[in-house]
RODO-2510 file (C-alpha; in nm, 4 decimals, decimal comma):
residues 492
     n   res          X          Y          Z
     1     m    25,3353     4,6531     0,8272
     2     a    25,0068     4,6125     0,9656
     3     e    24,9757     4,2302     1,0532
     4     t    24,7154     4,0578     0,8473
     5     d    24,3990     3,9169     0,7948
     6     l    24,5492     3,5855     0,8030
     7     e    24,8125     3,6577     0,9746
     8     r    24,5225     3,7641     1,2731
     9     f    24,3483     3,3876     1,2188
    10     v    24,6767     3,1794     1,2312
    11     d    24,7272     3,3226     1,5507
    12     a    24,3658     3,3036     1,6960
    13     p    24,3981     3,2992     2,0821
    14     g    24,2874     2,8758     2,1591
    15     r    24,4020     2,7903     1,7464
    16     d    24,7312     2,6392     1,8397
    17     e    24,5384     2,4159     2,1360
    18     k    24,3129     2,3278     1,8575
    19     v    24,6169     2,2020     1,6204
    20     r    24,7565     1,9937     1,8756
    21     q    24,3923     1,8406     1,9346
    22     v    24,3704     1,7532     1,6102
    23     r    24,6990     1,5785     1,5892
    24     e    24,6190     1,3780     1,8897
    25     m    24,2948     1,1995     1,6699
    26     i    24,4578     1,1746     1,3906
    27     d    24,7281     0,9828     1,5595
    28     r    24,5016     0,7816     1,6646
    29     a    24,2092     0,6681     1,4693
    30     g    24,5202     0,6147     1,1896
    31     i    24,4385     0,8819     0,9775
    32     e    24,6364     0,9329     0,6242
    33     y    24,5288     1,1909     0,4370
    34     l    24,2763     1,5262     0,5534
    35     y    24,0836     1,6924     0,2585
    36     l    24,0635     2,0332     0,3030
    37     q    23,7163     2,1530     0,1914
    38     f    23,5693     2,4978     0,0875
    39     v    23,2098     2,5878    -0,0513
    40     s    23,1818     2,7524    -0,4340
    41     i    22,9912     2,9928    -0,4866
    42     t    22,7444     2,7131    -0,7200
    43     g    22,6986     2,5048    -0,3303
    44     k    22,9714     2,2746    -0,5391
    45     v    23,2094     2,1404    -0,2693
    46     m    23,5941     2,1838    -0,3242
    47     g    23,9771     2,2037    -0,2528
    48     k    24,2955     1,9697    -0,1992
    49     g    24,4297     1,6526    -0,0699
    50     i    24,7362     1,5922     0,1858
    51     p    24,8568     1,3231     0,4553
    52     a    24,7953     1,3571     0,7734
    53     d    25,1718     1,4243     0,8543
    54     h    25,1450     1,7660     0,6955
    55     w    24,8550     1,9556     0,9369
    56     e    25,1045     2,1020     1,1565
    57     t    25,2883     2,3278     0,8133
    58     v    24,9201     2,3428     0,6741
    59     s    24,6987     2,4997     0,9661
    60     r    24,9234     2,7777     0,9064
    61     k    25,0788     2,7719     0,5488
    62     g    24,7135     2,6574     0,4629
    63     f    24,7467     2,5566     0,1387
    64     q    24,7145     2,7654    -0,2679
    65     l    24,4075     2,7133    -0,5512
    66     v    24,3271     2,9873    -0,8371
    67     y    24,1307     3,1580    -0,7409
    68     g    23,8458     3,0535    -1,0530
    69     a    23,8443     2,7188    -0,7537
    70     t    23,5316     2,9339    -0,5834
    71     v    23,3942     2,9916    -0,9413
    72     n    23,3749     2,6082    -1,0383
    73     l    23,7404     2,6987    -1,1988
    74     f    23,4177     2,6723    -1,5457
    75     q    23,4557     2,8591    -1,8860
    76     n    23,1295     3,0568    -1,9571
    77     r    22,9814     3,0926    -2,3468
    78     a    23,3071     3,2189    -2,5432
    79     g    23,5158     2,9688    -2,4125
    80     d    23,6562     3,2235    -2,0817
    81     y    23,7201     3,1942    -1,7318
    82     l    23,4248     3,2676    -1,5386
    83     g    23,5217     3,5106    -1,2896
    84     y    23,9316     3,4920    -1,2891
    85     g    24,1109     3,4472    -1,5134
    86     p    24,4657     3,2317    -1,5777
    87     e    24,6704     3,5552    -1,4527
    88     a    24,4205     3,6120    -1,1208
    89     a    24,7056     3,5123    -0,8477
    90     e    24,6367     3,1802    -0,6124
    91     l    24,4027     3,2219    -0,3531
    92     v    24,5264     3,1018     0,0380
    93     g    24,2882     2,8069     0,2222
    94     i    24,3905     2,7811     0,6178
    95     p    24,2058     2,5328     0,7830
    96     e    23,9613     2,5552     1,0901
    97     p    24,0694     2,2903     1,3589
    98     e    23,7785     2,2779     1,4929
    99     t    23,5807     2,1233     1,2287
   100     f    23,8102     1,8856     1,2001
   101     m    23,6036     1,4885     1,1200
   102     q    23,6838     1,1604     0,9846
   103     l    23,4468     1,0771     0,7029
   104     p    23,2980     0,7866     0,8562
   105     w    23,2949     0,5761     0,5464
   106     a    23,6918     0,6157     0,4525
   107     p    23,8151     0,5974     0,8894
   108     q    24,2086     0,6560     0,6728
   109     i    24,0660     1,0593     0,6134
   110     g    23,9638     1,3138     0,8064
   111     r    23,7484     1,6581     0,6648
   112     l    23,7778     2,0484     0,7481
   113     y    23,6448     2,3402     0,6868
   114     c    23,9478     2,6371     0,5671
   115     t    23,8509     3,0355     0,5538
   116     l    23,9880     3,1609     0,2289
   117     f    24,2241     3,4816     0,2179
   118     r    24,3802     3,6592    -0,0945
   119     n    24,7303     3,5177    -0,1797
   120     r    25,0534     3,7805     0,0520
   121     e    25,1820     3,8543    -0,1802
   122     e    24,8836     4,0978    -0,3257
   123     r    25,0312     4,4292    -0,4042
   124     e    24,6081     4,5089    -0,2849
   125     n    24,4799     4,3375     0,1542
   126     p    24,7311     4,0760     0,0399
   127     g    24,6569     3,8209     0,2815
   128     g    24,2743     4,0484     0,3693
   129     y    23,9933     3,7654     0,3074
   130     l    23,9108     3,6516     0,0306
   131     t    23,5213     3,7626    -0,0560
   132     s    23,4345     3,5633    -0,3009
   133     d    23,4888     3,3064    -0,0143
   134     c    23,0390     3,2491     0,0722
   135     r    23,1800     3,0809     0,3597
   136     g    23,3706     3,3509     0,5518
   137     n    23,1727     3,6129     0,4240
   138     l    22,9207     3,4653     0,6256
   139     r    23,0974     3,4299     0,9448
   140     r    23,1933     3,7890     0,8854
   141     l    22,8522     3,9453     0,7661
   142     h    22,6157     3,7395     1,0451
   143     e    22,8594     3,8624     1,3628
   144     a    22,8724     4,2777     1,1725
   145     f    22,4540     4,2232     1,2232
   146     e    22,4507     4,0491     1,5880
   147     k    22,7412     4,3229     1,6804
   148     k    22,4636     4,6113     1,5315
   149     h    22,1108     4,4435     1,6923
   150     g    22,2330     4,1977     1,9685
   151     t    22,1442     3,9319     1,8009
   152     r    22,1916     3,6346     1,6153
   153     l    22,0231     3,3881     1,2509
   154     r    21,9040     3,0126     1,3388
   155     i    21,8536     2,8177     1,0925
   156     g    21,6909     2,4358     1,0478
   157     t    21,6488     2,3488     0,6961
   158     e    21,4207     2,0948     0,4962
   159     p    21,6216     1,9498     0,2425
   160     e    21,4455     1,7665    -0,0150
   161     m    21,6007     1,5387    -0,2905
   162     m    21,5205     1,2555    -0,5212
   163     w    21,7204     0,8866    -0,4780
   164     l    21,7050     0,7782    -0,8343
   165     k    21,7836     0,4668    -1,1456
   166     f    22,0389     0,3814    -1,3517
   167     d    21,8914     0,3584    -1,7101
   168     e    22,0289     0,1203    -1,9191
   169     n    22,2666     0,4356    -2,0426
   170     g    22,3937     0,5138    -1,7070
   171     k    22,2015     0,8244    -1,7045
   172     p    22,0098     0,8880    -1,3539
   173     r    21,5983     0,8933    -1,4708
   174     d    21,3604     0,7113    -1,2280
   175     g    21,3266     0,7816    -0,9131
   176     y    21,3235     0,4518    -0,7118
   177     s    20,9289     0,4505    -0,4606
   178     k    20,6524     0,5836    -0,5835
   179     p    20,4947     0,8822    -0,5413
   180     y    20,2990     0,8745    -0,2562
   181     c    20,3327     1,1642     0,0039
   182     y    20,4225     1,0008     0,4014
   183     h    20,3685     0,7004     0,2854
   184     i    20,5333     0,3924     0,5172
   185     d    20,5470     0,1182     0,3075
   186     q    20,7353     0,3948    -0,0106
   187     f    20,9714     0,4688     0,3032
   188     e    21,0703     0,1346     0,4558
   189     s    21,1629     0,0381     0,0279
   190     l    21,4071     0,3497     0,0662
   191     r    21,4829     0,1857     0,4585
   192     p    21,8975     0,0330     0,3198
   193     v    21,9379     0,4480     0,1514
   194     s    21,7521     0,6523     0,4282
   195     m    21,9213     0,4446     0,7541
   196     q    22,3111     0,4954     0,5923
   197     v    22,2098     0,8570     0,5401
   198     i    22,1201     0,8385     0,9468
   199     r    22,4127     0,7388     1,0071
   200     y    22,6914     0,8628     0,8777
   201     a    22,5041     1,1705     0,9722
   202     r    22,5210     1,1452     1,3462
   203     r    22,8360     0,9912     1,3874
   204     m    22,9506     1,4091     1,1697
   205     g    22,7102     1,5715     1,4435
   206     l    22,4298     1,6074     1,2414
   207     d    22,1448     1,5468     1,5036
   208     m    21,9093     1,3983     1,3857
   209     i    21,4798     1,4452     1,4277
   210     q    21,2458     1,3125     1,2079
   211     g    21,1817     1,2406     0,8357
   212     d    20,9276     1,1171     0,5484
   213     h    20,9053     1,0045     0,2132
   214     e    20,7385     1,2754     0,0395
   215     d    20,5483     1,3189    -0,2891
   216     a    20,7829     1,2894    -0,5765
   217     p    20,9495     0,9101    -0,7109
   218     g    21,2011     0,8432    -0,4967
   219     q    21,1837     1,1701    -0,2649
   220     l    21,3038     1,2021     0,1084
   221     e    21,3145     1,4533     0,2968
   222     l    21,5109     1,4738     0,6370
   223     n    21,6027     1,6760     0,8827
   224     w    21,7996     1,7645     1,1989
   225     m    21,7738     2,0269     1,4744
   226     f    21,7707     2,3902     1,4089
   227     d    22,1518     2,5437     1,4699
   228     d    22,3371     2,9142     1,4110
   229     v    22,3061     2,9575     1,0185
   230     l    22,6832     2,8531     0,9939
   231     r    22,6429     2,5435     1,1458
   232     n    22,3580     2,4869     0,9762
   233     a    22,5076     2,5909     0,5997
   234     d    22,7700     2,3097     0,7137
   235     r    22,5877     2,0699     0,8101
   236     l    22,3621     2,0738     0,5266
   237     t    22,6923     2,0633     0,2762
   238     t    22,7759     1,7734     0,5193
   239     y    22,4650     1,5980     0,4416
   240     r    22,5024     1,6317     0,0365
   241     q    22,8263     1,4881     0,0291
   242     i    22,6731     1,2019     0,2538
   243     c    22,3938     1,1174     0,0396
   244     a    22,6454     1,1654    -0,2570
   245     q    22,8585     0,8092    -0,0642
   246     v    22,5491     0,6892     0,0101
   247     a    22,4323     0,6203    -0,3505
   248     r    22,7869     0,5545    -0,4705
   249     e    22,7582     0,2340    -0,1885
   250     h    22,4013     0,2153    -0,2792
   251     g    22,4702     0,1604    -0,6781
   252     i    22,1507     0,4797    -0,7219
   253     f    22,1666     0,7849    -0,7445
   254     a    22,1263     1,1203    -0,5181
   255     c    21,9683     1,4251    -0,7089
   256     f    21,9731     1,7550    -0,5924
   257     m    21,8399     1,9169    -0,9575
   258     t    21,5201     2,1056    -0,7813
   259     k    21,2354     1,9221    -1,0954
   260     p    21,3203     1,6218    -1,2365
   261     f    21,0226     1,5727    -1,3516
   262     m    20,7017     1,7364    -1,4176
   263     g    20,3656     1,6653    -1,3431
   264     v    20,4683     1,5583    -0,8855
   265     s    20,6642     1,7658    -0,6544
   266     a    20,9763     1,9642    -0,6402
   267     s    21,2547     1,9057    -0,4356
   268     g    21,1958     2,2444    -0,2134
   269     c    21,5035     2,3352     0,1102
   270     h    21,2381     2,5427     0,3408
   271     h    21,4386     2,7553     0,5516
   272     n    21,2593     2,7935     0,9549
   273     m    21,4464     3,0937     1,1149
   274     s    21,4534     3,3138     1,3375
   275     l    21,6448     3,5837     1,5314
   276     w    21,7737     3,5343     1,9235
   277     r    21,8984     3,7007     2,1597
   278     g    22,1741     3,4558     2,3817
   279     g    22,2042     3,1277     2,3901
   280     d    22,4717     2,9014     2,5069
   281     d    22,6203     2,5758     2,3286
   282     h    22,5202     2,2009     2,4348
   283     f    22,6889     1,9270     2,3234
   284     s    22,4742     1,7011     2,1392
   285     r    22,5412     1,3225     2,1694
   286     c    22,3687     1,2142     1,8075
   287     g    22,5446     0,8761     1,9319
   288     n    22,9040     0,9495     2,0571
   289     d    22,9658     0,9314     2,3377
   290     r    23,2056     1,2505     2,4554
   291     e    23,4913     1,0050     2,5183
   292     d    23,5249     0,8830     2,1997
   293     l    23,4639     1,1449     1,9322
   294     p    23,5342     1,1089     1,6350
   295     g    23,5824     1,4909     1,5073
   296     m    23,6007     1,8008     1,7403
   297     e    23,4320     1,8534     2,0047
   298     e    23,2461     2,1596     1,8250
   299     n    23,0824     1,9441     1,5592
   300     y    22,8416     1,8713     1,7877
   301     m    22,7278     2,1852     1,9688
   302     y    22,4356     2,3400     1,9206
   303     v    22,2836     2,7034     2,0511
   304     r    21,9944     2,6219     2,3321
   305     g    21,8043     2,8913     2,4692
   306     g    21,8258     3,2644     2,4790
   307     e    21,5545     3,5106     2,3547
   308     n    21,3775     3,4177     2,0796
   309     t    21,2792     3,7364     1,8859
   310     f    20,9935     3,6111     1,6429
   311     m    20,8008     3,4732     1,9479
   312     p    20,3728     3,6479     2,0203
   313     d    20,4885     3,9082     2,2401
   314     t    20,0637     4,0489     2,2468
   315     d    19,7621     3,8375     2,2874
   316     d    19,7893     3,6673     1,9359
   317     p    19,9172     3,3650     1,9931
   318     q    20,0305     3,3149     1,6308
   319     m    20,1065     3,6861     1,5469
   320     p    20,5259     3,7543     1,6008
   321     g    20,6971     3,9633     1,7614
   322     k    20,7397     4,3290     1,6670
   323     e    21,0883     4,3084     1,6335
   324     g    21,0667     4,0322     1,4088
   325     l    20,7461     4,1338     1,2327
   326     k    21,0283     4,4723     1,1196
   327     a    21,2931     4,1514     1,0324
   328     i    20,9938     3,9359     0,8045
   329     g    20,9358     4,2795     0,6671
   330     g    21,2574     4,3198     0,5221
   331     v    21,2211     3,9735     0,3648
   332     v    20,9067     4,0474     0,2307
   333     q    21,0618     4,3689     0,0961
   334     h    21,2571     4,2610    -0,0559
   335     l    21,1567     3,8533    -0,2237
   336     q    21,1361     3,9387    -0,5642
   337     a    21,5850     4,0266    -0,5154
   338     l    21,5924     3,6986    -0,2733
   339     t    21,4530     3,4745    -0,4655
   340     a    21,7596     3,4901    -0,6966
   341     i    21,9355     3,3430    -0,4487
   342     g    21,7119     3,0629    -0,3091
   343     a    21,6036     2,9310    -0,7264
   344     s    21,9661     3,0250    -0,8293
   345     t    21,9161     2,7583    -1,1513
   346     v    21,7245     2,8058    -1,4531
   347     n    21,5492     2,4262    -1,3697
   348     s    21,4446     2,6322    -0,9933
   349     y    21,1537     2,8012    -1,2381
   350     r    20,9663     2,4616    -1,3057
   351     r    20,8832     2,4540    -0,9336
   352     l    20,7021     2,7504    -0,9555
   353     w    20,5715     2,6824    -1,2831
   354     d    20,4024     2,3456    -1,2117
   355     t    20,1098     2,4607    -1,0164
   356     g    19,9304     2,2679    -0,7804
   357     f    20,1792     2,1500    -0,5710
   358     w    20,2070     2,3197    -0,2960
   359     a    20,5173     2,5922    -0,5126
   360     p    20,5581     2,9187    -0,3629
   361     v    20,4744     3,2065    -0,5756
   362     f    20,3355     3,5088    -0,4440
   363     a    20,6023     3,7472    -0,2396
   364     d    20,3705     3,7849     0,0705
   365     w    20,3304     3,6025     0,3920
   366     g    20,0341     3,3908     0,6254
   367     f    20,0568     3,1891     0,8892
   368     q    20,0259     2,7666     0,7446
   369     n    19,9940     2,9321     0,4049
   370     r    20,1834     2,7810     0,1244
   371     t    20,1171     2,9743    -0,1589
   372     t    20,2949     3,2718     0,0160
   373     g    20,6662     3,2881    -0,0615
   374     l    20,6695     3,2955     0,3295
   375     r    20,4919     3,1726     0,6305
   376     v    20,4714     3,1398     1,0663
   377     s    20,4928     2,7819     1,0628
   378     a    20,4947     2,7439     1,3891
   379     p    20,5319     3,0176     1,7078
   380     g    20,8698     3,1792     1,7492
   381     r    20,9527     3,0263     1,3482
   382     f    20,9302     3,1238     0,9923
   383     e    20,9169     2,9361     0,7292
   384     y    21,1305     3,0646     0,3868
   385     r    20,9469     2,8406     0,1242
   386     s    21,0617     3,0380    -0,2188
   387     v    21,3808     2,8179    -0,2369
   388     d    21,5175     2,4986    -0,3520
   389     s    21,7649     2,1677    -0,3304
   390     m    22,0012     2,4177    -0,5181
   391     v    22,0480     2,6401    -0,3285
   392     n    22,4149     2,7896    -0,1499
   393     p    22,2830     2,7618     0,1939
   394     y    22,5903     3,0139     0,2893
   395     l    22,4494     3,2642     0,0218
   396     m    22,0843     3,1819     0,1585
   397     g    22,2088     3,3401     0,5041
   398     a    22,4465     3,5738     0,4287
   399     t    22,1360     3,7548     0,1881
   400     l    21,8879     3,7283     0,4892
   401     l    22,0944     3,8519     0,7029
   402     a    22,1337     4,1024     0,4545
   403     a    21,6850     4,1974     0,4247
   404     m    21,6128     4,1615     0,7684
   405     d    21,9054     4,3872     0,9072
   406     d    21,6915     4,6579     0,6039
   407     g    21,3434     4,5447     0,8233
   408     l    21,5463     4,6535     1,1306
   409     e    21,6593     4,9880     1,1192
   410     n    21,3735     5,0940     0,8381
   411     s    21,1092     4,9396     1,0265
   412     l    20,9658     4,7855     0,7641
   413     d    20,5743     4,6558     0,8224
   414     p    20,5071     4,2861     0,6203
   415     g    20,1729     4,3876     0,5792
   416     q    19,8656     4,2163     0,7044
   417     p    19,9062     3,8086     0,6749
   418     e    19,7431     3,6284     0,4583
   419     e    19,5124     3,3940     0,5742
   420     r    19,3333     3,3350     0,2447
   421     n    19,4196     3,0760    -0,0334
   422     i    19,5754     3,3372    -0,2300
   423     y    19,4380     3,2487    -0,5803
   424     e    19,1795     3,3374    -0,3933
   425     a    19,2341     3,6823    -0,3007
   426     m    19,3379     3,7694    -0,6745
   427     a    18,9463     3,6518    -0,6671
   428     e    18,8305     3,8989    -0,4346
   429     g    19,0494     4,2420    -0,6033
   430     k    19,3516     4,1807    -0,4477
   431     e    19,6719     4,3192    -0,5624
   432     v    20,0088     4,1089    -0,5091
   433     r    20,3471     4,0462    -0,6156
   434     r    20,4479     3,7341    -0,8270
   435     l    20,7334     3,6335    -0,6598
   436     p    20,9730     3,6586    -1,0518
   437     m    20,8927     3,3249    -1,2827
   438     s    21,2162     3,3428    -1,4269
   439     l    21,5936     3,2820    -1,3464
   440     g    21,6135     3,5961    -1,5516
   441     e    21,3520     3,7582    -1,3700
   442     a    21,5154     3,7105    -1,0588
   443     l    21,8816     3,8269    -1,1861
   444     d    21,7230     4,1481    -1,2220
   445     h    21,5899     4,1968    -0,9657
   446     l    21,8826     4,1063    -0,7834
   447     a    22,0103     4,4195    -0,9655
   448     g    21,7998     4,6453    -0,8821
   449     s    21,9010     4,5643    -0,4728
   450     e    22,0974     4,7491    -0,3483
   451     v    22,0036     4,5747     0,0078
   452     v    22,0092     4,2286    -0,0903
   453     r    22,3342     4,3553    -0,2652
   454     r    22,4525     4,3946     0,0749
   455     g    22,4511     4,0544     0,1380
   456     l    22,6717     3,9398    -0,1785
   457     p    23,0236     4,1979    -0,0400
   458     g    23,2902     4,2635    -0,2402
   459     e    23,2992     4,0082    -0,4891
   460     m    23,1075     3,8009    -0,4766
   461     y    22,8065     4,0091    -0,6799
   462     r    23,0135     4,0309    -0,9276
   463     l    23,0887     3,6451    -1,0055
   464     y    22,7504     3,5602    -0,9064
   465     e    22,5712     3,7752    -1,1480
   466     e    22,8569     3,6529    -1,4818
   467     y    22,8521     3,3137    -1,3077
   468     k    22,4293     3,3309    -1,3475
   469     r    22,3202     3,5807    -1,6320
   470     d    22,5748     3,2941    -1,8275
   471     e    22,4093     3,0054    -1,7602
   472     y    22,0952     3,2081    -1,8379
   473     a    22,1689     3,2803    -2,1426
   474     r    22,3881     2,8615    -2,1830
   475     f    21,9459     2,7953    -2,1664
   476     m    21,7666     3,0476    -2,4093
   477     s    22,0391     2,9716    -2,6696
   478     s    21,9719     2,6004    -2,6896
   479     v    21,6953     2,4330    -2,9269
   480     t    21,5238     2,1743    -2,7007
   481     e    21,2732     1,7841    -2,7357
   482     w    21,0568     2,1188    -2,7095
   483     d    21,1966     2,3698    -3,0218
   484     n    21,1183     2,0377    -3,1936
   485     e    20,8302     1,8842    -3,1081
   486     m    20,6775     2,2294    -3,1241
   487     y    20,7505     2,3341    -3,3894
   488     m    20,9740     2,1678    -3,6471
   489     e    20,6579     2,1265    -3,8764
   490     c    20,3843     2,3585    -3,7898
   491     l    20,4863     2,5245    -4,1670
   492     p    20,3467     2,5457    -4,4283
***
């Protein structure tokens, strides 16, 4: 029989040495237990735990878990499991030794990311890559993009989120600080929280660079250095886990919901992106000595150098280079469908409807223009703006690659940059395309975009469509407090 994807993965050159290095770290640090994790289609961290004594065995054989875990093992409105029924096989998760990391808040536990495969006994494609593995898909799509175009995508994310208090009923409600943007005093009020996040983050390989208090109650943004799209997505996932842990330690709530309050800014997650040729991995200390790392060295690597194809190649210091413009032409062309990935929840669209808070609502681009879905935030990089704190960064990265591939292959023109406030431009007669203003509308655009769906290969699009259509149907079939206040006494 031909060698399977799973077998090639396990027998990859150099992997046995990495497995041995993990064992040395386990023994040296006294680690007792391992979390083997992957990411569901909505960005939830899933997986299993095993005693560290079984590391060598699980490193080759992996663990099994029902396929439906990639869809959160949730049920739809009819009570049926989303995506996969109980008759479906069990996936095989194989840990990646290079991602091994000791948890700084629980030093007896180690954590690894995993790649997912179809069951070894499947009749069709046994041991093949599981296409409902959003993280594995991104790696493979990125490799195919590089082979085709000779460039790789680097991304830096700006994750906003809110720290909330619990009310007398134990429900998260009010922001911990006041909604004063960039105020150091409000930043200081959350210092015990933010500094603990930063300590844990640096320990786990996030090269933290800046932070501030944003303009919603309890809202902070803490940033780390940009990197290869997959590693950055892993770090965003790690950051969310860190925030949840710090919230538990301080008796408050880490809120990643996009818009918990109307009348103040929502939590976005802008993606600053650029395509590069070449470059090399460099070790970033992040406060850790190289000789005494709490995880494998790969966790502390950031790609540096190379040629940024988004840099200007004319006398205009703002205008991106020709290749960058083609790639962005693809993103502009497909912004409406991409919004179904970047603004992935019903609540996401509260951000777009609550005007006056710099949320993008138009499928256009410009320089430093925050009313458009895309802007040149600095020479050599674009800021993708129609994305919020609930995003699955693996799906976002994969669909951005699909849009850029279309732009490069077909030399798509993004048009002239819009330097005016888009509302003023419309008043002057400009015709613009609006971004979708509901999850249902965004899903319709996604369904109509063959290009963006290429970033959701195999079973991924079917699962995402089913999950999100059910989510939207649940919303549309719910009676809210607004319904009661608006209509309860409207007649006679």
